[in-house]
N, C-alpha and C positions, 0 to 999 in steps of 0.2 A: 367194207364200206367205210368211207371217211365220214367223220361227224364234225359238226360245228356246235358251239355252245350258244344258246339263245337265252339271255336273261330278260325276264319280264317282271313287271310289278303287277300283282293281282291281289284282290281281296282274299285274305286267308280263308274266310268262310266259303267263298266260291271255289277255291282250290280244294278244300277238304271235301265239299259236296261232289265236285267233279271227280276227285280221286275215288270216292266211294262208288260212283256210277261206273267208272272205268274198271274198277276191281270186279264189280258185279258182272260186267260184260266180258271179263277175262282179258282185258287189255291193260297195258301200262298207260299212264297219262301221256308219257312221251310218244308212244305209238299213235295215240289219238291225235295229238297235236301235229305230229309228222304227217299223218294222213290228211288232216285239215289243210295244212300248208301246201301239200302236193296238189290237192284239189283246187286250191286258190290259184296256184301257178298254172295249172292245166286249163282250168275253165275261165279264169279271170272273173270269177263271181264269188260272192259270199252268200251262203245259204244259212238261214236261221230257222229252218223248217221244224227243228226239234224243240223250239221254244214252247213252253206251256202257257196258255192264256191265263190271265189273272182270274181270281175267283169272281170278281165283279163282272169281267167280260163273259165268263162262263154262264153266270146268272142271266145276263142280258141276252145272250144267245138262246138260252133255254126258254126265256120268256117270249122272245120273238118267235121261236119255233112253235110254242104253244098257241100264241095269237094267230099265227098263220094257219095252223091245223084247225083252229076254230073259225077260220074265215074272217078274222078281224083284219082291218086295214093296218098296214105297217106304219101309217102316219096320217097326217091330216090331208094329204093329197091323193086324189083319185088317179092321176096320171102325171107324166113328166111335164106336160104343158102347164098344168095348174101349179106345179112346183116352180117352174121357171118364171111364170107370171108373178108368183109371190116373191121370188128372189129379186125381181126387177122393180118391185114396188117399194 
């Protein structure tokens, strides 16, 4: 297989963290980048589904789930109509 060289600038911390994950998964970082670029070329889409939500977002989601389980309203609106009315006023 022919190869080409791709030079990119990346935060060293990100590179080190990505390298550790790649190693844990048994892949080289180069193999993961190659697979990502092949997927981009094939699907013409970029997927960030492996991103981890921030701790603040995790807390907000957990709080919303607790409220919902307890039957609490998710906000001051009872339905979409009342929300739209509020937005227009």
